[in-house]
C-alpha positions in Angstrom: 9.3 -0.9 11.5 12.4 1.3 11.6 12.6 4.9 10.6 15.6 6.4 8.9 17.3 7.0 12.2 16.8 3.4 13.3 14.0 4.1 15.7 10.6 2.3 15.5 8.1 4.2 13.4 5.5 5.3 15.9 3.9 8.5 15.0 1.4 9.3 12.3 4.0 11.5 10.6 6.5 8.6 10.5 3.8 6.4 8.9 3.2 9.1 6.3 6.9 9.4 5.6 7.2 5.6 5.3 4.4 5.6 2.8 6.1 8.4 0.8 9.3 6.3 0.8 7.3 3.3 -0.4 5.9 5.4 -3.2 9.4 6.4 -4.2 10.5 2.8 -4.2 7.6 1.9 -6.5 8.3 4.7 -8.9 12.0 3.8 -9.0 11.3 0.1 -9.6 12.4 -1.0 -6.2 9.4 -3.2 -5.7 10.7 -5.6 -3.1 11.7 -2.7 -0.8 8.3 -1.0 -1.3 6.5 -4.3 -0.6 8.5 -4.8 2.6 7.9 -1.3 3.8 4.2 -1.4 3.1 3.8 -4.8 4.7 5.5 -3.4 7.8 3.1 -0.5 8.0 0.1 -2.7 7.5 1.3 -5.2 10.1 1.3 -2.4 12.7 -1.8 -0.5 11.3 -4.0 -2.9 9.3 -6.5 -0.1 8.6 -4.0 2.2 7.0 -5.8 2.9 3.7 -2.8 4.7 2.1 -0.6 1.6 2.7 -3.4 -0.7 1.4 -3.8 1.4 -1.7 -0.1 1.6 -2.5 0.3 -2.1 -2.0 -2.6 -2.7 -4.3 -0.9 -0.5 -6.9 2.4 -2.4 -6.4 0.7 -5.8 -6.9 -1.1 -4.4 -10.0 2.3 -3.2 -11.4 3.9 -6.6 -10.8 1.0 -8.5 -12.3 0.0 -10.1 -9.0 -3.6 -9.4 -9.8 -5.3 -11.6 -7.2 -3.4 -9.8 -4.4 -4.1 -6.4 -6.0 -7.8 -7.3 -6.0 -7.6 -8.3 -2.3 -5.9 -5.1 -1.3 -8.5 -2.9 -3.1 -11.4 -4.9 -1.6 -9.9 -4.6 1.9 -9.4 -0.9 1.4 -13.0 -0.4 0.2 -14.3 -2.3 3.2 -12.6 0.4 5.3 -13.3 3.3 3.0 -16.3 2.6 0.7 -16.1 6.1 -0.8 -12.6 5.7 -2.2 -13.2 6.2 -5.9 -9.6 5.6 -6.9 -9.6 2.1 -5.3 -13.0 1.4 -6.8 -11.7 2.3 -10.3 -8.7 0.1 -9.9 -10.8 -2.8 -8.6 -13.3 -2.5 -11.5 -10.5 -2.5 -14.0 -8.9 -5.6 -12.4 -12.2 -7.5 -12.3 -12.8 -6.8 -16.0 -9.5 -8.5 -16.9 
């Protein structure tokens, strides 16, 4: 994954900045860019709960509910106390 300066994202701060950029893309409706960035983060750090959560939100927003459910389930396996993910998953399973 490349940072703004073209270097591979390597540090924890770079990952956090990449997640913030993905959030910006989601809010601004640039879903494909957000999805690509979040997939890049997860491919390098599969246990990144922030990336999993935001990808779950993205899938929920784009009505890809099965993938959203998968993301929230994966996140809850890593962080069973994540109430926000639990709420989203419950809501999705009721649909």
